[in-house]
N, CA, C and O atoms as a Tinker XYZ file with bonds, in Angstrom:
   312  protein
     1  N    -41.814000   33.747000    3.418000    73     2
     2  CA   -40.511000   33.788000    2.795000    64     1     3
     3  C    -40.043000   35.226000    2.678000    63     2     4     5
     4  O    -40.844000   36.154000    2.570000    81     3
     5  N    -38.770000   35.383000    2.702000    73     3     6
     6  CA   -38.190000   36.717000    2.587000    64     5     7
     7  C    -38.168000   37.200000    1.150000    63     6     8     9
     8  O    -38.575000   36.490000    0.230000    81     7
     9  N    -37.698000   38.387000    0.979000    73     7    10
    10  CA   -37.661000   38.957000   -0.370000    64     9    11
    11  C    -36.538000   38.354000   -1.208000    63    10    12    13
    12  O    -36.485000   38.560000   -2.420000    81    11
    13  N    -35.644000   37.611000   -0.564000    73    11    14
    14  CA   -34.515000   37.027000   -1.273000    64    13    15
    15  C    -34.694000   35.537000   -1.561000    63    14    16    17
    16  O    -33.707000   34.841000   -1.799000    81    15
    17  N    -35.911000   35.039000   -1.546000    73    15    18
    18  CA   -36.127000   33.612000   -1.824000    64    17    19
    19  C    -35.792000   33.328000   -3.285000    63    18    20    21
    20  O    -36.008000   34.162000   -4.164000    81    19
    21  N    -35.270000   32.155000   -3.516000    73    19    22
    22  CA   -34.802000   31.809000   -4.860000    64    21    23
    23  C    -35.957000   31.413000   -5.780000    63    22    24    25
    24  O    -37.046000   31.070000   -5.322000    81    23
    25  N    -35.699000   31.468000   -7.067000    73    23    26
    26  CA   -36.690000   31.052000   -8.061000    64    25    27
    27  C    -37.018000   29.573000   -7.909000    63    26    28    29
    28  O    -38.166000   29.172000   -8.098000    81    27
    29  N    -36.027000   28.762000   -7.570000    73    27    30
    30  CA   -36.257000   27.318000   -7.406000    64    29    31
    31  C    -37.236000   27.062000   -6.263000    63    30    32    33
    32  O    -38.088000   26.180000   -6.366000    81    31
    33  N    -37.122000   27.814000   -5.188000    73    31    34
    34  CA   -38.052000   27.646000   -4.064000    64    33    35
    35  C    -39.467000   28.011000   -4.485000    63    34    36    37
    36  O    -40.419000   27.331000   -4.100000    81    35
    37  N    -39.620000   29.063000   -5.263000    73    35    38
    38  CA   -40.944000   29.482000   -5.725000    64    37    39
    39  C    -41.562000   28.414000   -6.620000    63    38    40    41
    40  O    -42.750000   28.117000   -6.491000    81    39
    41  N    -40.776000   27.832000   -7.524000    73    39    42
    42  CA   -41.284000   26.771000   -8.398000    64    41    43
    43  C    -41.678000   25.547000   -7.586000    63    42    44    45
    44  O    -42.700000   24.920000   -7.864000    81    43
    45  N    -40.879000   25.206000   -6.590000    73    43    46
    46  CA   -41.156000   24.046000   -5.758000    64    45    47
    47  C    -42.476000   24.229000   -5.004000    63    46    48    49
    48  O    -43.225000   23.266000   -4.844000    81    47
    49  N    -42.766000   25.415000   -4.552000    73    47    50
    50  CA   -44.001000   25.677000   -3.833000    64    49    51
    51  C    -45.216000   25.624000   -4.751000    63    50    52    53
    52  O    -46.320000   25.342000   -4.285000    81    51
    53  N    -45.038000   25.890000   -6.051000    73    51    54
    54  CA   -46.154000   25.931000   -6.983000    64    53    55
    55  C    -46.503000   24.577000   -7.586000    63    54    56    57
    56  O    -47.506000   24.470000   -8.291000    81    55
    57  N    -45.709000   23.540000   -7.331000    73    55    58
    58  CA   -45.980000   22.214000   -7.891000    64    57    59
    59  C    -47.204000   21.633000   -7.197000    63    58    60    61
    60  O    -47.263000   21.556000   -5.970000    81    59
    61  N    -48.177000   21.225000   -8.001000    73    59    62
    62  CA   -49.401000   20.638000   -7.466000    64    61    63
    63  C    -49.195000   19.137000   -7.298000    63    62    64    65
    64  O    -48.844000   18.453000   -8.259000    81    63
    65  N    -49.404000   18.626000   -6.113000    73    63    66
    66  CA   -49.246000   17.201000   -5.850000    64    65    67
    67  C    -50.568000   16.517000   -6.181000    63    66    68    69
    68  O    -51.585000   16.791000   -5.544000    81    67
    69  N    -50.560000   15.648000   -7.152000    73    67    70
    70  CA   -51.792000   14.970000   -7.565000    64    69    71
    71  C    -51.734000   13.473000   -7.300000    63    70    72    73
    72  O    -52.748000   12.788000   -7.436000    81    71
    73  N    -50.578000   12.953000   -6.928000    73    71    74
    74  CA   -50.439000   11.514000   -6.671000    64    73    75
    75  C    -49.482000   11.306000   -5.499000    63    74    76    77
    76  O    -48.702000   12.186000   -5.136000    81    75
    77  N    -49.572000   10.130000   -4.935000    73    75    78
    78  CA   -48.707000    9.747000   -3.820000    64    77    79
    79  C    -48.116000    8.369000   -4.122000    63    78    80    81
    80  O    -48.718000    7.596000   -4.868000    81    79
    81  N    -46.945000    8.049000   -3.554000    73    79    82
    82  CA   -46.385000    6.713000   -3.740000    64    81    83
    83  C    -47.358000    5.642000   -3.259000    63    82    84    85
    84  O    -48.065000    5.824000   -2.268000    81    83
    85  N    -47.381000    4.530000   -3.974000    73    83    86
    86  CA   -48.232000    3.363000   -3.716000    64    85    87
    87  C    -49.704000    3.592000   -4.051000    63    86    88    89
    88  O    -50.539000    2.734000   -3.764000    81    87
    89  N    -50.028000    4.713000   -4.641000    73    87    90
    90  CA   -51.394000    5.004000   -5.062000    64    89    91
    91  C    -51.643000    4.335000   -6.417000    63    90    92    93
    92  O    -50.735000    4.261000   -7.244000    81    91
    93  N    -52.849000    3.854000   -6.648000    73    91    94
    94  CA   -53.212000    3.240000   -7.928000    64    93    95
    95  C    -53.677000    4.326000   -8.893000    63    94    96    97
    96  O    -54.469000    5.194000   -8.526000    81    95
    97  N    -53.179000    4.275000  -10.130000    73    95    98
    98  CA   -53.596000    5.196000  -11.183000    64    97    99
    99  C    -53.934000    4.383000  -12.425000    63    98   100   101
   100  O    -53.355000    3.322000  -12.657000    81    99
   101  N    -54.874000    4.884000  -13.221000    73    99   102
   102  CA   -55.317000    4.171000  -14.418000    64   101   103
   103  C    -55.090000    5.048000  -15.639000    63   102   104   105
   104  O    -55.566000    6.181000  -15.703000    81   103
   105  N    -54.352000    4.505000  -16.610000    73   103   106
   106  CA   -54.146000    5.232000  -17.860000    64   105   107
   107  C    -55.483000    5.447000  -18.556000    63   106   108   109
   108  O    -56.379000    4.609000  -18.458000    81   107
   109  N    -55.616000    6.554000  -19.249000    73   107   110
   110  CA   -56.811000    6.832000  -20.036000    64   109   111
   111  C    -56.911000    5.792000  -21.146000    63   110   112   113
   112  O    -55.896000    5.298000  -21.637000    81   111
   113  N    -58.123000    5.467000  -21.534000    73   111   114
   114  CA   -58.349000    4.464000  -22.582000    64   113   115
   115  C    -57.729000    4.909000  -23.904000    63   114   116   117
   116  O    -57.307000    4.071000  -24.701000    81   115
   117  N    -57.670000    6.219000  -24.146000    73   115   118
   118  CA   -57.081000    6.716000  -25.389000    64   117   119
   119  C    -55.575000    6.450000  -25.451000    63   118   120   121
   120  O    -55.010000    6.311000  -26.536000    81   119
   121  N    -54.939000    6.380000  -24.302000    73   119   122
   122  CA   -53.498000    6.146000  -24.239000    64   121   123
   123  C    -53.183000    4.669000  -24.460000    63   122   124   125
   124  O    -52.168000    4.334000  -25.071000    81   123
   125  N    -54.048000    3.789000  -23.966000    73   123   126
   126  CA   -53.853000    2.345000  -24.097000    64   125   127
   127  C    -55.125000    1.711000  -24.660000    63   126   128   129
   128  O    -55.840000    1.023000  -23.932000    81   127
   129  N    -55.416000    1.929000  -25.933000    73   127   130
   130  CA   -56.664000    1.383000  -26.499000    64   129   131
   131  C    -56.651000   -0.145000  -26.527000    63   130   132   133
   132  O    -55.608000   -0.769000  -26.720000    81   131
   133  N    -57.822000   -0.725000  -26.332000    73   131   134
   134  CA   -57.962000   -2.174000  -26.410000    64   133   135
   135  C    -57.611000   -2.911000  -25.136000    63   134   136   137
   136  O    -57.695000   -4.139000  -25.104000    81   135
   137  N    -57.223000   -2.211000  -24.089000    73   135   138
   138  CA   -56.890000   -2.865000  -22.821000    64   137   139
   139  C    -57.997000   -2.602000  -21.806000    63   138   140   141
   140  O    -58.606000   -1.532000  -21.803000    81   139
   141  N    -58.248000   -3.570000  -20.958000    73   139   142
   142  CA   -59.263000   -3.404000  -19.904000    64   141   143
   143  C    -58.721000   -2.467000  -18.825000    63   142   144   145
   144  O    -57.524000   -2.186000  -18.772000    81   143
   145  N    -59.617000   -1.995000  -17.975000    73   143   146
   146  CA   -59.224000   -1.101000  -16.879000    64   145   147
   147  C    -58.149000   -1.745000  -16.004000    63   146   148   149
   148  O    -57.192000   -1.077000  -15.612000    81   147
   149  N    -58.292000   -3.020000  -15.697000    73   147   150
   150  CA   -57.313000   -3.714000  -14.856000    64   149   151
   151  C    -55.924000   -3.721000  -15.497000    63   150   152   153
   152  O    -54.916000   -3.613000  -14.798000    81   151
   153  N    -55.873000   -3.847000  -16.822000    73   151   154
   154  CA   -54.591000   -3.876000  -17.522000    64   153   155
   155  C    -53.993000   -2.486000  -17.717000    63   154   156   157
   156  O    -52.833000   -2.361000  -18.107000    81   155
   157  N    -54.768000   -1.452000  -17.451000    73   155   158
   158  CA   -54.283000   -0.070000  -17.558000    64   157   159
   159  C    -53.989000    0.546000  -16.200000    63   158   160   161
   160  O    -53.592000    1.709000  -16.126000    81   159
   161  N    -54.176000   -0.218000  -15.119000    73   159   162
   162  CA   -53.985000    0.296000  -13.760000    64   161   163
   163  C    -52.615000   -0.109000  -13.226000    63   162   164   165
   164  O    -52.221000   -1.274000  -13.296000    81   163
   165  N    -51.900000    0.877000  -12.691000    73   163   166
   166  CA   -50.555000    0.661000  -12.168000    64   165   167
   167  C    -50.420000    1.369000  -10.826000    63   166   168   169
   168  O    -51.259000    2.192000  -10.458000    81   167
   169  N    -49.352000    1.039000  -10.099000    73   167   170
   170  CA   -49.084000    1.640000   -8.799000    64   169   171
   171  C    -47.950000    2.648000   -8.940000    63   170   172   173
   172  O    -46.944000    2.380000   -9.596000    81   171
   173  N    -48.126000    3.812000   -8.315000    73   171   174
   174  CA   -47.110000    4.861000   -8.351000    64   173   175
   175  C    -45.913000    4.428000   -7.510000    63   174   176   177
   176  O    -46.056000    4.048000   -6.348000    81   175
   177  N    -44.753000    4.492000   -8.109000    73   175   178
   178  CA   -43.512000    4.142000   -7.416000    64   177   179
   179  C    -42.908000    5.382000   -6.769000    63   178   180   181
   180  O    -42.459000    5.342000   -5.623000    81   179
   181  N    -42.901000    6.496000   -7.527000    73   179   182
   182  CA   -42.236000    7.700000   -7.061000    64   181   183
   183  C    -42.878000    8.912000   -7.712000    63   182   184   185
   184  O    -43.203000    8.879000   -8.899000    81   183
   185  N    -43.066000    9.979000   -6.951000    73   183   186
   186  CA   -43.551000   11.244000   -7.490000    64   185   187
   187  C    -42.341000   12.150000   -7.645000    63   186   188   189
   188  O    -41.616000   12.392000   -6.680000    81   187
   189  N    -42.122000   12.649000   -8.845000    73   187   190
   190  CA   -40.958000   13.483000   -9.135000    64   189   191
   191  C    -41.249000   14.955000   -8.843000    63   190   192   193
   192  O    -42.407000   15.364000   -8.752000    81   191
   193  N    -40.204000   15.728000   -8.701000    73   191   194
   194  CA   -40.364000   17.147000   -8.363000    64   193   195
   195  C    -41.061000   17.943000   -9.463000    63   194   196   197
   196  O    -41.601000   19.016000   -9.193000    81   195
   197  N    -41.059000   17.439000  -10.701000    73   195   198
   198  CA   -41.726000   18.140000  -11.795000    64   197   199
   199  C    -43.202000   17.759000  -11.917000    63   198   200   201
   200  O    -43.870000   18.185000  -12.860000    81   199
   201  N    -43.722000   16.963000  -10.977000    73   199   202
   202  CA   -45.126000   16.584000  -10.980000    64   201   203
   203  C    -45.424000   15.294000  -11.721000    63   202   204   205
   204  O    -46.553000   14.806000  -11.674000    81   203
   205  N    -44.444000   14.735000  -12.398000    73   203   206
   206  CA   -44.640000   13.466000  -13.095000    64   205   207
   207  C    -44.431000   12.313000  -12.125000    63   206   208   209
   208  O    -43.914000   12.498000  -11.024000    81   207
   209  N    -44.841000   11.118000  -12.552000    73   207   210
   210  CA   -44.700000    9.950000  -11.689000    64   209   211
   211  C    -43.953000    8.832000  -12.410000    63   210   212   213
   212  O    -43.999000    8.718000  -13.635000    81   211
   213  N    -43.265000    8.013000  -11.620000    73   211   214
   214  CA   -42.700000    6.759000  -12.099000    64   213   215
   215  C    -43.589000    5.659000  -11.553000    63   214   216   217
   216  O    -44.084000    5.755000  -10.430000    81   215
   217  N    -43.797000    4.602000  -12.351000    73   215   218
   218  CA   -44.696000    3.521000  -11.970000    64   217   219
   219  C    -43.939000    2.224000  -11.743000    63   218   220   221
   220  O    -42.887000    1.997000  -12.339000    81   219
   221  N    -44.486000    1.367000  -10.870000    73   219   222
   222  CA   -43.957000    0.013000  -10.702000    64   221   223
   223  C    -44.295000   -0.760000  -11.974000    63   222   224   225
   224  O    -45.398000   -0.614000  -12.502000    81   223
   225  N    -43.396000   -1.558000  -12.464000    73   223   226
   226  CA   -43.616000   -2.461000  -13.602000    64   225   227
   227  C    -44.044000   -1.756000  -14.886000    63   226   228   229
   228  O    -44.726000   -2.354000  -15.718000    81   227
   229  N    -43.654000   -0.498000  -15.058000    73   227   230
   230  CA   -43.950000    0.211000  -16.304000    64   229   231
   231  C    -42.867000    1.265000  -16.496000    63   230   232   233
   232  O    -42.570000    2.015000  -15.566000    81   231
   233  N    -42.265000    1.338000  -17.695000    73   231   234
   234  CA   -41.115000    2.222000  -17.904000    64   233   235
   235  C    -41.488000    3.709000  -18.016000    63   234   236   237
   236  O    -42.649000    4.063000  -18.223000    81   235
   237  N    -40.491000    4.543000  -17.876000    73   235   238
   238  CA   -40.561000    5.986000  -18.094000    64   237   239
   239  C    -41.314000    6.728000  -17.001000    63   238   240   241
   240  O    -41.763000    6.140000  -16.017000    81   239
   241  N    -41.440000    8.031000  -17.199000    73   239   242
   242  CA   -42.196000    8.870000  -16.279000    64   241   243
   243  C    -43.409000    9.429000  -17.017000    63   242   244   245
   244  O    -43.366000    9.615000  -18.233000    81   243
   245  N    -44.480000    9.694000  -16.289000    73   243   246
   246  CA   -45.754000   10.048000  -16.915000    64   245   247
   247  C    -46.382000   11.235000  -16.211000    63   246   248   249
   248  O    -46.215000   11.416000  -15.005000    81   247
   249  N    -47.116000   12.052000  -16.983000    73   247   250
   250  CA   -47.761000   13.242000  -16.430000    64   249   251
   251  C    -49.207000   12.940000  -16.048000    63   250   252   253
   252  O    -49.763000   11.917000  -16.447000    81   251
   253  N    -49.791000   13.814000  -15.296000    73   251   254
   254  CA   -51.151000   13.621000  -14.790000    64   253   255
   255  C    -52.170000   13.443000  -15.910000    63   254   256   257
   256  O    -53.117000   12.670000  -15.761000    81   255
   257  N    -51.994000   14.139000  -17.020000    73   255   258
   258  CA   -52.949000   14.084000  -18.122000    64   257   259
   259  C    -53.057000   12.732000  -18.803000    63   258   260   261
   260  O    -54.024000   12.491000  -19.526000    81   259
   261  N    -52.096000   11.843000  -18.596000    73   259   262
   262  CA   -52.134000   10.518000  -19.210000    64   261   263
   263  C    -53.073000    9.565000  -18.462000    63   262   264   265
   264  O    -53.365000    8.470000  -18.943000    81   263
   265  N    -53.543000    9.990000  -17.280000    73   263   266
   266  CA   -54.352000    9.119000  -16.439000    64   265   267
   267  C    -55.788000    9.610000  -16.328000    63   266   268   269
   268  O    -56.077000   10.789000  -16.530000    81   267
   269  N    -56.682000    8.677000  -16.002000    73   267   270
   270  CA   -58.069000    9.036000  -15.732000    64   269   271
   271  C    -58.108000    9.886000  -14.469000    63   270   272   273
   272  O    -57.232000    9.755000  -13.613000    81   271
   273  N    -59.107000   10.753000  -14.337000    73   271   274
   274  CA   -59.221000   11.533000  -13.091000    64   273   275
   275  C    -59.333000   10.593000  -11.888000    63   274   276   277
   276  O    -59.967000    9.540000  -11.964000    81   275
   277  N    -58.721000   10.983000  -10.801000    73   275   278
   278  CA   -58.726000   10.176000   -9.588000    64   277   279
   279  C    -60.119000   10.235000   -8.953000    63   278   280   281
   280  O    -60.668000   11.315000   -8.736000    81   279
   281  N    -60.677000    9.068000   -8.661000    73   279   282
   282  CA   -61.988000    8.987000   -8.011000    64   281   283
   283  C    -61.781000    8.238000   -6.700000    63   282   284   285
   284  O    -61.677000    7.012000   -6.681000    81   283
   285  N    -61.722000    8.989000   -5.611000    73   283   286
   286  CA   -61.444000    8.379000   -4.310000    64   285   287
   287  C    -62.611000    7.531000   -3.810000    63   286   288   289
   288  O    -62.426000    6.719000   -2.902000    81   287
   289  N    -63.793000    7.695000   -4.371000    73   287   290
   290  CA   -64.958000    6.918000   -3.938000    64   289   291
   291  C    -65.132000    5.614000   -4.719000    63   290   292   293
   292  O    -65.992000    4.804000   -4.373000    81   291
   293  N    -64.323000    5.398000   -5.776000    73   291   294
   294  CA   -64.443000    4.184000   -6.568000    64   293   295
   295  C    -64.141000    2.978000   -5.689000    63   294   296   297
   296  O    -63.165000    2.969000   -4.939000    81   295
   297  N    -64.975000    1.983000   -5.789000    73   295   298
   298  CA   -64.748000    0.759000   -5.034000    64   297   299
   299  C    -65.410000    0.727000   -3.667000    63   298   300   301
   300  O    -65.458000   -0.324000   -3.029000    81   299
   301  N    -65.922000    1.866000   -3.206000    73   299   302
   302  CA   -66.613000    1.882000   -1.916000    64   301   303
   303  C    -68.046000    1.418000   -2.115000    63   302   304   305
   304  O    -68.698000    1.787000   -3.092000    81   303
   305  N    -68.523000    0.622000   -1.199000    73   303   306
   306  CA   -69.907000    0.159000   -1.289000    64   305   307
   307  C    -70.761000    0.992000   -0.343000    63   306   308   309
   308  O    -70.274000    1.533000    0.650000    81   307
   309  N    -72.034000    1.082000   -0.672000    73   307   310
   310  CA   -72.950000    1.873000    0.151000    64   309   311
   311  C    -73.595000    1.037000    1.223000    63   310   312
   312  O    -74.396000    1.547000    2.006000    81   311
C-alpha cells in the first residue's frame, strides 16, 4: 500500500477472520446455562466487517468471545 492509504483500509486489513458463513459455532455454557451442546450450536449466516457474526435462527450479532473455541478435529474418528 502507498503512503496515502486510508484509515478504513488499515482497519479492514487488521480484522481477524475467525468464522465463515455456514460454519457451526457453539455458545459457551456460561452464556446459555442449562442447555445441552446441541441446543447451543448454531450456523453462521454472515460474518460482519467488525468481526461479529449473525446466526441462522438466532437474533442479533455476536462476538467471538461468546463462543467455545473452534475445534476443527471435533467429530473426526480415528
